C-alpha positions as CSV (number, residue, x, y, z in Angstrom):
1,M,0.0,0.0,0.0
2,S,1.2,3.5,-0.6
3,T,0.5,5.1,2.8
4,T,0.6,4.2,6.4
5,A,-3.1,5.0,6.7
6,E,-4.0,2.6,3.9
7,R,-1.9,-0.2,5.5
8,Q,-3.7,0.4,8.8
9,A,-7.1,0.2,7.0
10,V,-6.4,-3.1,5.4
11,T,-4.6,-4.7,8.3
12,G,-7.3,-4.0,10.9
13,A,-8.6,-6.8,13.0
14,A,-10.9,-9.2,11.2
15,G,-14.5,-8.0,11.4
16,A,-13.4,-4.5,12.5
17,A,-15.0,-1.7,10.4
18,P,-12.5,0.6,8.8
19,D,-12.5,4.4,9.5
20,R,-15.3,6.3,7.8
21,D,-12.9,8.0,5.4
22,W,-12.5,4.7,3.6
23,V,-15.3,3.9,1.2
24,I,-13.7,0.6,-0.1
25,V,-11.5,-1.7,2.0
26,T,-10.6,-5.3,1.0
27,R,-8.6,-7.5,3.3
28,G,-7.1,-10.7,1.9
29,I,-9.7,-11.1,-0.9
30,K,-9.5,-14.4,-2.7
31,R,-11.6,-15.7,-5.5
32,E,-11.3,-19.1,-7.0
33,Y,-13.4,-20.8,-9.7
34,D,-13.8,-24.5,-10.4
35,M,-13.6,-24.9,-14.2
36,G,-14.4,-28.5,-14.8
37,G,-12.2,-29.8,-12.0
38,E,-9.5,-27.2,-12.6
39,I,-9.2,-24.6,-9.9
40,I,-8.6,-21.1,-11.3
41,R,-7.2,-18.7,-8.7
42,A,-8.4,-15.3,-10.0
43,L,-7.5,-13.3,-6.9
44,R,-4.9,-14.4,-4.5
45,G,-5.3,-12.2,-1.4
46,V,-5.9,-8.6,-2.5
47,D,-5.6,-5.8,0.0
48,I,-6.7,-2.4,-1.2
49,A,-8.2,0.7,0.5
50,V,-9.9,3.5,-1.4
51,K,-10.6,6.8,0.3
52,R,-13.8,8.7,-0.2
53,N,-13.5,11.1,-3.2
54,E,-10.5,9.2,-4.7
55,Y,-10.2,8.7,-8.5
56,V,-8.5,5.3,-9.0
57,A,-7.8,3.2,-12.1
58,I,-7.4,-0.6,-11.9
59,M,-5.6,-2.1,-14.8
60,G,-3.8,-5.2,-15.8
61,P,-3.4,-7.7,-18.7
62,S,-6.1,-10.3,-19.6
63,G,-6.2,-12.9,-16.8
64,S,-4.7,-10.5,-14.2
65,G,-7.9,-10.6,-12.0
66,K,-9.0,-7.0,-12.7
67,S,-12.5,-8.0,-13.9
68,T,-12.9,-10.4,-11.0
69,L,-11.9,-7.6,-8.6
70,M,-14.4,-5.2,-10.3
71,N,-17.2,-7.7,-10.0
72,I,-16.5,-8.1,-6.2
73,V,-16.2,-4.3,-5.7
74,G,-19.4,-3.9,-7.7
75,C,-21.2,-6.5,-5.5
76,L,-21.8,-8.6,-8.6
77,D,-19.7,-11.5,-7.1
78,T,-18.5,-12.5,-3.6
79,P,-15.1,-13.7,-2.5
80,N,-14.2,-17.2,-1.3
81,A,-12.1,-15.7,1.5
82,G,-11.3,-12.3,3.0
83,E,-13.4,-9.2,3.8
84,Y,-14.9,-6.5,1.6
85,W,-16.1,-3.4,3.3
86,L,-18.1,-0.8,1.3
87,N,-19.1,2.4,2.9
88,G,-18.8,0.9,6.4
89,Q,-20.8,-2.3,5.5
90,L,-19.3,-5.8,5.5
91,V,-20.8,-6.7,2.1
92,S,-18.6,-9.9,1.7
93,A,-20.8,-11.5,4.5
94,M,-24.1,-10.5,2.9
95,Q,-26.7,-12.8,1.2
96,D,-27.9,-12.1,-2.3
97,D,-30.9,-10.0,-1.5
98,A,-29.0,-7.7,0.9
99,L,-26.1,-7.5,-1.7
100,A,-28.5,-6.4,-4.4
101,R,-29.9,-3.6,-2.2
102,V,-26.4,-2.4,-1.4
103,R,-25.4,-2.6,-5.1
104,N,-28.5,-0.5,-6.2
105,K,-27.9,2.1,-3.5
106,E,-24.2,2.5,-3.3
107,I,-22.8,1.8,-6.8
108,G,-23.3,3.5,-10.2
109,F,-22.2,1.4,-13.1
110,V,-20.8,2.6,-16.5
111,F,-20.0,0.1,-19.2
112,Q,-18.3,0.3,-22.6
113,T,-21.6,-0.6,-24.2
114,F,-24.0,2.2,-23.3
115,N,-27.1,0.0,-22.7
116,L,-29.5,2.8,-23.5
117,L,-33.2,2.2,-24.5
118,P,-33.2,3.3,-28.2
119,R,-36.8,4.6,-28.2
120,A,-36.5,6.6,-24.9
121,T,-35.1,10.1,-24.6
122,A,-31.9,10.8,-22.7
123,L,-34.0,12.0,-19.7
124,A,-36.1,8.9,-19.7
125,N,-33.0,6.7,-19.9
126,V,-31.5,8.5,-16.9
127,E,-34.8,8.2,-14.9
128,L,-35.0,4.4,-15.3
129,P,-33.2,3.5,-12.0
130,L,-35.6,5.8,-10.2
131,V,-38.6,4.2,-11.8
132,Y,-37.5,0.8,-10.5
133,A,-36.9,2.4,-7.1
134,G,-40.5,3.8,-7.0
135,V,-39.5,7.5,-7.0
136,P,-42.4,9.8,-7.8
137,A,-42.4,11.3,-11.4
138,A,-41.7,14.9,-10.4
139,E,-38.7,13.9,-8.3
140,R,-37.5,11.5,-11.0
141,K,-37.4,14.3,-13.5
142,R,-35.7,16.7,-11.2
143,R,-32.9,14.3,-10.3
144,A,-32.4,13.0,-13.8
145,T,-32.2,16.6,-15.1
146,E,-29.5,17.4,-12.4
147,A,-27.6,14.3,-13.4
148,L,-27.6,15.2,-17.1
149,E,-26.5,18.7,-16.3
150,K,-23.5,17.3,-14.3
151,V,-22.3,15.7,-17.6
152,Q,-23.0,18.8,-19.6
153,L,-26.0,17.3,-21.5
154,G,-28.8,19.5,-20.1
155,Q,-29.6,20.8,-23.6
156,R,-29.9,17.4,-25.1
157,M,-32.1,15.7,-22.5
158,H,-35.0,15.3,-24.9
159,H,-33.0,13.6,-27.7
160,K,-33.0,9.9,-28.3
161,P,-29.8,7.8,-28.5
162,N,-29.7,7.8,-32.3
163,E,-29.7,11.6,-32.2
164,L,-26.6,11.7,-30.1
165,S,-22.9,11.1,-30.7
166,G,-21.0,8.2,-29.1
167,G,-19.6,10.5,-26.5
168,Q,-23.0,11.9,-25.7
169,R,-24.5,8.5,-25.3
170,Q,-21.8,7.5,-22.9
171,R,-22.4,10.7,-21.0
172,V,-26.1,9.7,-20.8
173,A,-25.0,6.4,-19.3
174,I,-22.8,8.2,-16.8
175,A,-25.7,10.4,-15.8
176,R,-27.9,7.3,-15.3
177,A,-25.1,5.9,-13.1
178,L,-25.1,9.1,-11.0
179,V,-28.8,9.5,-10.6
180,N,-29.0,7.5,-7.4
181,D,-26.1,9.5,-5.8
182,P,-23.9,6.4,-5.4
183,S,-21.0,6.1,-3.0
184,I,-18.8,5.0,-6.0
185,L,-19.0,5.3,-9.7
186,L,-17.6,2.1,-11.2
187,A,-16.6,2.4,-14.9
188,D,-15.7,-0.8,-16.8
189,E,-13.6,0.0,-19.9
190,P,-15.7,3.2,-20.4
191,T,-13.9,4.3,-23.6
192,G,-13.8,0.8,-25.2
193,N,-16.2,1.7,-27.9
194,L,-15.0,5.3,-28.5
195,D,-12.3,6.9,-30.7
196,S,-9.4,8.6,-29.1
197,Q,-10.8,12.1,-29.3
198,T,-14.2,11.1,-27.8
199,S,-12.3,9.0,-25.2
200,E,-10.6,12.3,-24.1
201,E,-14.0,13.9,-23.9
202,I,-15.3,11.2,-21.5
203,M,-12.1,11.4,-19.4
204,R,-12.8,15.1,-18.9
205,V,-16.2,14.2,-17.6
206,F,-14.7,11.7,-15.1
207,E,-12.1,14.3,-14.0
208,H,-14.9,16.9,-13.5
209,L,-16.9,14.4,-11.4
210,A,-13.8,13.5,-9.3
211,S,-13.0,17.2,-8.8
212,T,-16.5,17.7,-7.4
213,G,-16.1,14.9,-4.8
214,Q,-17.4,11.8,-6.6
215,T,-15.4,8.6,-5.9
216,V,-14.5,7.1,-9.3
217,I,-13.1,3.5,-9.8
218,M,-12.2,2.9,-13.5
219,V,-11.2,-0.5,-14.9
220,T,-9.1,-0.4,-18.1
221,H,-6.4,-2.2,-19.9
222,E,-5.1,1.0,-21.6
223,P,-2.2,2.8,-19.9
224,D,-3.1,6.1,-21.6
225,I,-6.6,5.9,-20.2
226,A,-5.5,4.8,-16.7
227,A,-3.1,7.7,-16.6
228,H,-6.1,10.1,-16.3
229,A,-6.8,8.8,-12.8
230,R,-5.0,10.2,-9.7
231,R,-4.0,6.7,-8.6
232,I,-3.3,3.6,-10.6
233,V,-3.4,0.0,-9.2
234,V,-2.0,-2.7,-11.5
235,L,-2.9,-6.3,-11.0
236,R,-0.9,-9.3,-12.3
237,D,-1.7,-13.0,-11.6
238,G,-4.3,-12.2,-9.1
239,T,-2.2,-9.9,-6.9
240,I,-1.4,-6.2,-6.8
241,A,1.8,-5.6,-8.8
242,S,2.0,-1.9,-8.2
243,D,0.0,0.9,-6.6
244,E,1.1,4.3,-7.7
245,T,0.2,8.0,-8.0
246,Q,-0.4,9.4,-11.5
247,P,3.1,11.1,-11.6
248,Q,4.8,7.8,-10.5
249,F,2.9,5.8,-13.1
250,V,3.5,8.1,-16.1
251,A,7.2,8.4,-15.1
252,R,7.7,4.7,-14.9
253,L,6.1,4.1,-18.3
254,G,7.6,7.1,-19.9
255,I,4.3,8.5,-21.1
256,H,2.9,12.0,-21.0
257,A,0.5,13.0,-18.2
258,P,-2.9,13.9,-19.7
259,Q,-3.6,17.6,-20.1
260,L,-7.3,18.1,-19.1
């Protein structure tokens, strides 16, 4: 870990809740899969602590364990061993129903495929999680409008996806992820379907959100995209290979720090 405070967060006594400053803490997370009798050890004891309002990229080659870690952080999967604390809750010990409630309340997901309803406006797409949550119509519209304005799409809220560019569609997807005011925004390869110029546009959106206090966790395999985060965690063979600040990361790879 990169700081004494982080080491203390992940080495706390088993079952002891971390300090409130830490929105994500994993202690000795292991995840194994039985693939036809062969045991695949995807995660081999991962310790990581993410402070509230951090902007972190998780990267690594195929098979490194980054997707498995993302699924556990996103409450889509559970570890075989170890603890996962999210916003003061020991979610690694929860059953499926409780896990689903935490996932819906605490996490906003952004994927490389925008997953927008083609016949619905941007506003209606962003309202969708609130519809499922039973939020009244007037409140849904207010919160969805605010979310679209956060991603600079307030003037396009009545347009349908086929009337928007790829970058605008991804911004709608980001607004939808934000509409429930999640503890963390979890982005999985958010620029995977975008060209380089549009990717920079989306990175500016994430930087703006991070600068206003949103905790952002971005999973990517591209160093140039990871370099936009303020901290970069690299996985290899199911363990953390490095955990660096942006300046340390770009200096080690010899790449330019993004200018946003």
